[in-house]
N, C-alpha and C positions, 0 to 999 in steps of 0.2 A: 800418244804423248807419254813419256816416261814419268812415273810417280816421283815426287821430290821429297816427301816427308816419310820419316821412319814409320809413322802411324799408318801410312798408306800400305807399306810392306807388311805391317802387322795384319791389316785387313786381308791382304793377298794370302798370307800364310794361313790365316784362320780359315779361309775358303779353300785351302789346298788339302784339308784333312779329308781322307776318304771316308765314305760310308761303308756299309757292309756290301762292298762290290762283289764279294765272294759268295753272296747269299744263294745264288743259283745252285751251288754245290749241294745244298740240302736235298734237292731233287734227285741227286745221284745216290742218296743213302737209303738205308732201310727205315728211315723215319717217316717216309711217305709211301702211300699206295694209291694208285690211280683207280678210281671207280667211275665207270661210264654211266653217269646219271644224265642221260641226254636231255631230259626235260628240266634239269636243274642246273647243271654245270654251264659256265660261260664258255661258249664255243671258241671265242678268240683266245682266252687264257689257256684253254686246253691245247689249242694249236701252237701256242708259244712253248708250253711246258712239256708236252708229251715226248717230243724228240729228245729233249735234254734228259728227261726222266729215264729214257731208254738208252742213254749214253751215245746218242747219235751225233755225228759231225754235221748232219744236215738238219739244221734248225732255222727258225725264222729269227733273224737278228732283231733284237728289241732291247729295251732299257734294262732288262734283267737277264741277259744272255751272256755267254762267254765273250761274244764280240764286244758288247758294251763294257764288260769287266776289263778286258785288255785296254780298250780305248780310255776308259776312265782312270785307271791306275797310271797310265803314261801321261795323261793330262795333269794329274796331281804332281807327278814327277817334274813335268815341265814348269809348273808354277813354283815348285821348290827350287828348281834350277835358276829361274828368273830372280827369285829373292836372293839366293846365294851370290849371284853375279852382280847385283845392283844395290843391295841394302847398305853396304858400307859407304856408298856415296850419297846417301840420303841425309836430310837434316833432322836430327833428333838425338835422343838419349843413347849413349854408347851401351849402357847396360841392356836396354831394350833391343838394340841391334844384335847384340850377342845372343840374347835369348831367342830372337826370331831365327837366327842362323841355326841355333840348336834344334828348333822345331823343324826347320827345313831338312836338316840331315836325318832326323828321325822319320819324317814322312818319306823321304827317299828310301830309307832302309825298309820301312814297313811295306811300301808299295812293291819294291823289288822282291822282297821276301814272299809276299802273297802271290805275285805273278809266277815266281819260280815254283811254288808249291801247287799251283794250279796247272800251269802249262809245261812243266818239265817233270822228269822222274824225281822221286823222293831222294833226298840226299843219302848217299851211301859212300863211305870213305874209300872203298875199293874202286868205285866207278865214277865218282863225282868229277874227277879231273877230265874225263872224256865225255860224260853225259852232257847233252846240250841243255842249257838253261834258257834264259831270256836275255835280250839285249840290256846291257848296263848303259844308262843314259845319264851323263853328268854335265851336259851343257844344254841350254835352251836352244831349240832348233831355230835357225835364222831364216831358213827357206824350206820349201817343201820337197827338196831334192836329196835330202840326206838319206843315205842308204845304211841300214843297220844290220848287224849280224848277231847271231845268238852267242852269248858268252857261255862258258861251261857252268854247270851247277856249282862247282867248287869256287869259281871266280865270283859268282853271284853271292854265295854265302860269305866269302871273305870280304866282299864289298859291304854287305849288310852288317856284318860284325863291326867293321871299322866305323861305319856311319853311326851305328847305335852309340858307340862310346864317344864319338865326337859330339853327338847331340846331347848325351847325358851330361857331359862336362859343361855345356854351354847354357842349357835351359835355366830359366829363373822363374819359378812359379809365382812370384809376386807380381809379375807382369800380366797374369791371366785374370780375366773377369769371371769366367766360368771354368775352373780348372779341369772338370771332367770332360770338357770338349777339347782338351789339349794334352799333349804328352807331359806327364808329371814324373817325378822320380819313381813313384810306386808303379805307374803304368809302364815305364821303361823296364823296370825290374820284371814285371809280368811278361813283357815282350821277350826279355832275355831268358826267362823260364821256358817259354815256348820254343824259342830259337834253339837253345841247347838240347831240349828234349827231342826236337826233330833231327838233331845231329847225333842223337844217342850218347851225348856227353852228359851222363847222369849226374856227376858231381857238380858240374857247373850249373846245370838246371836246378839242382837242389840248392846250391848257393844263392841263386837269385830268387828262387821261391821263398827261401827263408828270409831274405831281405824284404820281400813283400810282407811276409807275416810279421816282421818286426814293426812295420808301419801300420798295417791294416790286417786284422784277422776277424773282420765283421761279417760273418756268414749271414746270408740273407735270412731275415726273420719272416718266413712264409705265413706264420700264424697271424702276425699283424696285418699282412696283406689280406688274408682270408677274412679276419674279423672286421676289417674296415669296410670291405665291399660286398662279401657274399651273403651275409644275413639279410641285407636289403636289396639283393639281386642287382647290384651295380657292376655287372660283369664287364661291360664295356669300359667303365672307368678304371677297373682293375687293369685291363689290358693296356689302356693308354698310359698308365703310371708305372707299370711293372719295371720298365727301364727308364729311370729318370735321375736327374742329378742329385736328388735327395736320398737315393739308395746307397748306403755305405759300401756295399759289395761291388758296385759298378766302378771300375777303374778308368775306363776310357769308353766314350760313347759318341755317336753322331747320328744325325738325322739322315735316314737312308731311304732311297727308293726301294720298295719291296712289294711284291704281290703274294707272298707266301701266306699272309694272314687273310687274304680274300676268301670269304666263306664259300664261294661257288667256283673255286679254282679247278675242281676235279681231283685234287690231290689232298689226301686226308691222313691224319695221324692215328688211324685205327690200331695199327700194330704197336705203336708206342704206348697207347692207352692200355693195351692188354698187358704190358710189362709191369705195371704198378700193382703192388698189393692193394687190397680193398681199402685199407685205412691209411695209405700213403696220400697225404694231402696234396701232393703235386699232381696226382691224376685229375683232381677237380680244378686245380689252378691252371694247368698247362693245356688242357683240352676241354672243349665243350661239344655238346651233341646236337645234331639236327634231328628233331623228332620224326620228320617225314622219311628221310633216307637213312637214318641211323649211322651216319658218318660222323667221325670225330674230327672237329676242326682244331687247328692250333690256336691257343689263346694267350700266348706270351706277348703278342703285339696286336694292336688294332690300328690298321693304317688309316690315315686321313686322306681323303680324296682331294687332290689339289685342282686348281683352275685348269691345268693342262691335261687333266684326265688321268694322271698317275697317282699312285698311292705311296705315302711316306709314313715311316714310323721311326721313333727313337730306338736305336739298336746298339747293343754293346759290342765293342771290339775286344775288350778284356774285362773279365770279372774275376773276383777273388776265387770263386769255386773252381774255375779252370786251373788256377795255380795250385790249389789244393790237390786236384787230381794229377797234375803234372808231378808234384812232389811225391805222391803215393806211388806212381809208376816208377819214378827214379829210385825210390827207396827199395822197391822190389827188384829192380834190374841192375843196380849198381854192383860193383865187384864184391862188396861185403854187404849183402842184403840186410835190410832192417825191416822185417815184416811187422814188427810191433808198431813202429812209427807209421808205416803205410796204412795199417788198419785203423790206427788211432785217428789219422787225418780224415779218412773216409767216414769213419764213425762219427766224427765231429759234424759232418754234414747230415748223415742219416739220422742222427739223434734230434735234429731240428726239423724233421719231415714227417713225424708221426705224433699223434696226440691221443692220449687216453687208451693206449694199447701197449702190448709188449713190442719193443723196438727190435727189429731184426738186424742187430749189429753184426758186422763181419768178425769172424773169429778164425784165426789161422788153423786151429785144430779141426775146422770143418773142411779143409782143403788138402788134397794130396800133395801139393807142392806149389812152387812159385807160379807156375803157369795157370793153375786153377784159380789161385788167388787173384792173379792179374786179370783173368777173364771176368771174375766177379767185380773187380774194380771198374773194368770197362763198362759193364752193364750199369753200375751205379752212376758212372760218369755220364752216360747217355741219358739216363733218367733225369739227371740234374740239368744237363746242358742241351737237351734236345731242342731243335729248331733254331739254335744260335749260330749255326754255320761251322761247328767244330767237328761233327761226326765224320764228314767226308775225309778229312785229313787223317783221322785215325784209321778209317777203312783203307785208305791208300797206303799209308806208311807201314801198317801192320799186315797188309796184303790179305784182308778179310774178304772171303767170297760172299757175294750177296746175290739176290735175285729180285726181279720186279715183275709184277703182273701187268700185262699191257691191255687188259680188258677181256682177253680171250685165253691167254696162256702165260706161263712164266718164262721170262727171259733171264739168262744167267750172266753174271759178271764174275768169271772165275778169278782165282789168284793169278797174278802176272799178266792179266789181260791188258793189251795195249791201250784200250780205251780208258784205263785209269789215268792216263796222261791226256788232258784235254787238248784237242787239236788247236794249233795256232789259227786264229780267225782268218778266213779267206781274204777279207779286205786287207789285212796286214801282209799276207803272202803275195797278194797282187801288187801292193804298193812297194814291197821290198823283195826283189827277186833273190836276194842272198839269204832270206829267212828260210831255213830248212824246215819243212813240216815234220811233225812227229810221225813215226812209222805207224802203219796200220796193216 
């Protein structure tokens, strides 16, 4: 039965917001290392994660795999399409209808954007018109016989850009009960900051980063986090609350299925922990130690076990600190670089991460040129945003070679390796014979 009230469609679009469907990509990065603690690790979770960690197409489909990511994003797109097709005929306030449609356009934009950046090559203006992207879906499927084909990366990016601005024009934040669970003006600007960064359009990325800063420049106060929970050893409470609606740096968030915070996963942040200076408070906030196996677990989230046996956490989709690092990169790479502003932005974050010590601010005079400075910025970016699902996209778009230890030896992922483009799930290829797989 078709919903009749505008409030019904409001409920549908609220349920159409994706969680951190891209979270499995953290396993691809240098933020995790596999340790074969056979008497400690959960064998089922290792079975899920180890093939993904080794960039294999042969993994067990599960709720946090590429297969689920593809399916979930297109499910949210389906809901957005239903809303766009039907909400105008519902009974209710016209202003609310308009805002709901804005959210639907933004959800379609975000889901297509994330799908393209996982399952297609990174955008490159010289090749994007021929590189295969993902199917653009703009109508709710009426039967199970629809055959989809892959649009080009350029077509997907053009569609996403158009959808973002449609949504931005329509949304009305006064219709939201909990704004941080919805696209607001500031989170749309954060989306545009990332979108144009991925296109290497530095000026546009800067433009929207600065629009974010005009509204919100509330860098996370980690000392408050520390002083509230750590002196009394409330480590779990810290993790539960690290990403919550009361945190001013969180721009958009959602409840997400995730197993990355499971303490016996077999995948640990030992290398990340080693990157921090001894008096960088983030080392104590973001990781915790198992005294028996000396492995460092991720502590930004603490998942809640649900009745269905899965684990969920509040996870950010956009935070202010990402936008700061986007702006720093754009200032370094734009036609007329502004190294002073780039370092100032990063130093604004660094200055809030050390206490009672000499703060190791970035200084351009310490670097031989723009490339060395940018590499230093990337290191700081990962120290700040590790485990949030951002690092893989930097590794992919910047073609950074990495390696993983499989328990016995190191396995390389060189620059330009085809495995950097995640394979279209087998279930989708079987259902749609016109879906061309990614080359291997």
